[in-house]
N, C-alpha and C positions, 0 to 999 in steps of 0.2 A: 636308963629307961630303955626298954626294948623298942626297936624301930619296926619290928615285924608286926604288921596289923592284919587282922582277920580279913578274909575275902568273902565276897558274896556267895561264891560257890561252896563255901564251907557251911552255909546255912541250909537247913532242910527246905526242900521245894515247897512243902505245904506252908512253911513260915513265910517264905518269899511271896507266895501267892496271897496269903492273908494280908501282908503289908501293902501289896499292890491294890487289893480291893478297898482298903481304907485310905489310900493316898499318902502313904509314908514310905520312907526308905532309910536304911542304916547309913550313918555318916562314916563309920570307920573304914569301910572299903575304899572310900574316895578321899579320905583325909589328906593323903599326901598329894593328891591332884590339886586340891584347892588351897592347901597350906604347905607347900614344899619347904624344906628346911634350908635356911641360909640366904636364899634369893629367889625371886620369881623365876618361873620357866616360861618365857614369852612364846606366844603363838606367832607374833610378828616376825617375818623374815626380812632381813635387809635386802634392798633391791635398788637398782638404778634404772630410771626411766629416761632414756636419751631423747632429747627434744627433736633430734633429727628423725627419729622413728615415729614419734607421736604427731609431729606437725603435719605430715601429709594426710594422715587419717583425720585430723581435725579439719583441714581444709576441704577434704572430701565430704565430711559431714556438712560443711557449708553448702555444698552442691546438692546433697541428697535431702537435707531437711531444712526447710525455711524456719527462721527463728520463731515465727508465729506458731509452728507446730512443736517447737521444743521448749519455749519460754526461756530456757537457758541452754544454749548449745554447748554442752560440756562432755568431755571424755574424762572419766575419773580414773585415778591410779589405784589399782587393786593390789593389795598386799598378797604376795604369793603364798604366805603362810596360811592365809584364809581361803585361797583359791579364786578362780575366775569369778567376776561379778561381785566380789566383796567391796563394799563402798567404804573401805578403810585403807589408809596407808599405814597407820599404826592402830593400836587399840582405841585411841581417843581422837585421832586426827583424820579427817577426810580431806583429800586433795583432788582437785580437778583442774583441767585446762579448758578455758572457755574462749570461744571465738565469737567476735562481732564483726560483721562486714560493713563496709561503708554505707551509710544511710539507714542502717538498721537501728531499732530500739528494742530493748528488753523490758517488759512491763514492770511496773512498780509492784513490789510486795514487801512484806515483812514476815519474819519467822522467829521462832524461839531460839534456834541455834545462833551463835555469833559467827561472823565470817570476816575474813580479810582478803584483799587482793594484792598480788604482786604482779606488776605489769611486766610482761615478758617480751613482747614484740609489737611494734607499730606505734603510731601517733594519731591523735585526733579524736580518740574516744574520751568519754567522761562518765562519771557515776554521780548521781544526785542522791544524797543521803539526808533525809529529813529537811529537804529544801536547799541544802548547800550543794552547789555544783563543783565537783572535784575533778580537775583535769587529770588524765592518766598518761604519765610519761614512764618510759622504761625504768624499772627498778623501784618505782614509787610503791609504798605500802599504803593501802586505803582500807579503812575499817568500815564495816557495816555491822555494828553490834546487834545482838538479839533485840527485837522489838523496834528497830529503826526502819522506816520506809526507805527503799532504795530501788532505783532503776538505772539503766545504762543506755547510752546513746553514742553514735559514731558520726562525726562530721568530717572525718578525714577521707583519704582516697585509697587506702590499702588496708588489708585485714589487721585487726588488733587481737592479740592473744594475751590473756592474763591467767595467772595461777590463783585458784580459789582455795583457801584454807578454812575449814569449819570444824567446830566441835560437835558436828552432827552425830557421830557414833555415840557420844555421851547422852544426847537427848533421845536418840532412838532407844537406847538401853533403858532410859528412865520413862519411856512411853510418853514423852513430853514434846515430841517434835511435830510442829504443824506450821502452816503459812497462811497468810491472808493477802488477797490481791486488791489492787486499786488502780485507777488511771495514772498515767504519767504525771509526775510532779511538775509544778511551775517553780523553777529555781529562783532564789533570791538574786538580785542584781548587785552582787558584791563578791570579791575574792573569798576563798575559803580561809578558815582560821589559821592555817599554817602560813599564809601569806600576810596576815594582819596581826591578830592577837599574840600568836606564838611564833613570830618570825625568828626570834633569837632564843637560844637555850638559856634557861635560868631566869627568864623574864615572863611574868604573867600580868594580866590586867589588874589594876587596883579595884577592889570591890569593898562595899560595906562589910565590916567584919561580922555583922549579925545576919548576913545574907549569903548563903552558899552559892556556888557556881550554878548556873542555870541548867546545866546538863552534866550527866555523869561521864560523858565522852566529849570533852571540849575540843579535841583536835582529831579529825578524821583522816587526814592525809599527811604522810611523812615523805616529803620529796627525797628521792634517791640522791640527787646532786649534792644536797647538804649532808646526807648521811655518809656518802663516800668521802667528801671533803673532811668531815670530822674524823673518820677512820684514818685517813692519811695523816692528819695532823697529830692524832694520838700516837701513831707509829713513830713519829719523830721524837716523842718525849716520854715514852713509857718504859724505857730501859730494857727493851727486848721481851717484855711480857706479852701475853696473848692480847691481840687487838680485837676487842669485842665491845659493842655498845648495845644496850637493851633499848627497845622502843617502850616508852613509858607515857603515862598520862601526865601532861605538863602541870596539872594542878595538884596531883596527889603523889607523884613519883612512883605509883604502883604500875603493874603491868597494864598495857593499853587495853587488854581484854580480860575478862574474869577468869577464863579457864585455859587460854592459850597465850604463850609468850613468843616474842619475836626478837631475835638477837642478830644484829649485823656483825659480820666477821670479815677481817682482812687477814690473809696469809701473805707474808712478805715473799718475794721471789726466792724460790728454793727452800722455803721454811717447812719444817716438820713440827707438828703439834700433837701432843697426846693428852687430850683432856681427861679429867677424872671420869670414872664410870658413874653415870648418873641414873637415878631411879626413873627419870623422865624419858619418854620416847621422843623421837625427833624426826623431822623431815628437813633436809637441806636443799635449798634452791640456789643454784649458781647464777649470780648476776653477770659476772665476767671473770675471765681467767681460766686457766686449766690446771689440772692436778690429778691426784688420786687419793682415795681414802680407803684404808683397810678397816673393816668392821668385823670383829670376831674371826679374824683370819682370812676373810674374803676381800679381795681388792676390787674397787670400782674406779675406773678411769673416767673422769668427768671433764666437761667443757662448758662454755657459756650456754645458759638456759636449761641445762640438765637438772634433774631432781633425783635425790636418793634418800633412803630412809634408814633409821637405826632403831633397833628395839631397846627396851629398858636394860640398864646395866651393861650396855655394849662396850667392849674394848675398842676404842677408836683411835686411828692415827691418820691425820691429814698431812699431805705433802703437796705443796704447790709447785708448778713448773719453775724451772730455774731462770727463765728469761723475763718474767713479769709477775706482779702480785695477782692474787685472786680475791674476789669478793663474793661472799655467800650470805644468805639469810637462813638462820636456823629457826624453824618453827617447832615449838615444844609444848609439853603440857605441865611445865613446872608450876605455873600459877595455880592450877587445879590441885596438884599434889601438896603445895604449901597450904592451901586452904583446908585440905584434909589432914594436914599435920604429919605427913610421912615422907616429904622429899628428902633424898639422901644422896650424898656423893661419897665415893670410895676412891682413895688414892691408888694409883697404879704402881 
C-alpha cells in the first residue's frame, strides 16, 4: 500500500474554503501525524531538573509570595518539548516542587485529579487527608487521590519541600479538572493506617466477607524507611535481577492510584540497567545516590533530590556511581495505559 498521502495544498482553494465554512477538514493530509507507523512520535523531551538549581528559586518564592496568596506555593517542571509554561513534565504527568515554611498552613481542598507527594527536604510538615494526619519524612510517598480532602501544615523549624505528582494533564484534556475549597480539617487522634492496619506487608485487617473495605484508598502514606529496607533486602536475594518494588493498594494489589504508578528502584553500586522500552512515559525522582542515565542517546548526570523525565518508548540506560547504591522513585502512567488496553514493552 502506498505511504504517500495527498496534501492540503493539492486541493483547490475553493474546496478548502468551502470546508472551512461548514467546519470540516480532510483527514488524509494529517493521517501520519496522528497515526504514525510503528511507534508514537512523542512531543515530550527528556530533561533533568537539578534540585540545586530549583531550590533557590523556590525559597525566593517563599520570600516573595505569602502562602495565603498562593494557596499552594509551587514551581512546576515544564517539559522543554512543549515550551516554557507547559504544566506537564510528560504528556500525562504534572510535576511540581512545593514549599511550606515553618508555621504555615495550606488550606483544605479537593479536586478531580489525583496527586501524590514525595518528600524531598525537611521535617515537621504533615498532610491531612480525609481526616488522617500523615507525617511527612524525606522519601515518604503520600497519596491525595481525586475527591479526597487534603491540607498541609508545618510544625517544624526549617523549610519543607516536596514533589507533587498529578494526573492533571489528563483531566485538563478531558475538561474535567476543578477543585473545591474548605476550612482546615480536624485530624483524628490516631496514627495513620501505615502505622496501624498496614504495618506489615502481606497483612490486612480481617473484615466480614460480605462487607467491602470502607475506602478505595486504605493506605495513604508509604514510609520511605520501610521502602528502602525492603529494596536492600530484595537486593540480597533476587539473584542480580533489577531491584524494583511497586507501590500498591494493600487490599487489592492494584496500583495505589488509578492512572499513575509509582515504583521504587535501587541500583547497586556501579550497576548498569537497561530496562525495556515502555509505552509509558516516566518521571524519575532521586531519593539518594548518584549516577547517570542515558535517554535516547542524551546523558543526564544526577544526584540526590534531582528529577528527570523520559518520553514513551525511550531507550534508557541507568548507571549508578561506583561507591554507593542509588535509590529512585519512577512515576509513570502504566496504570492508565493498562486500563486503556495498550500498555506495551519492547525488548532492547
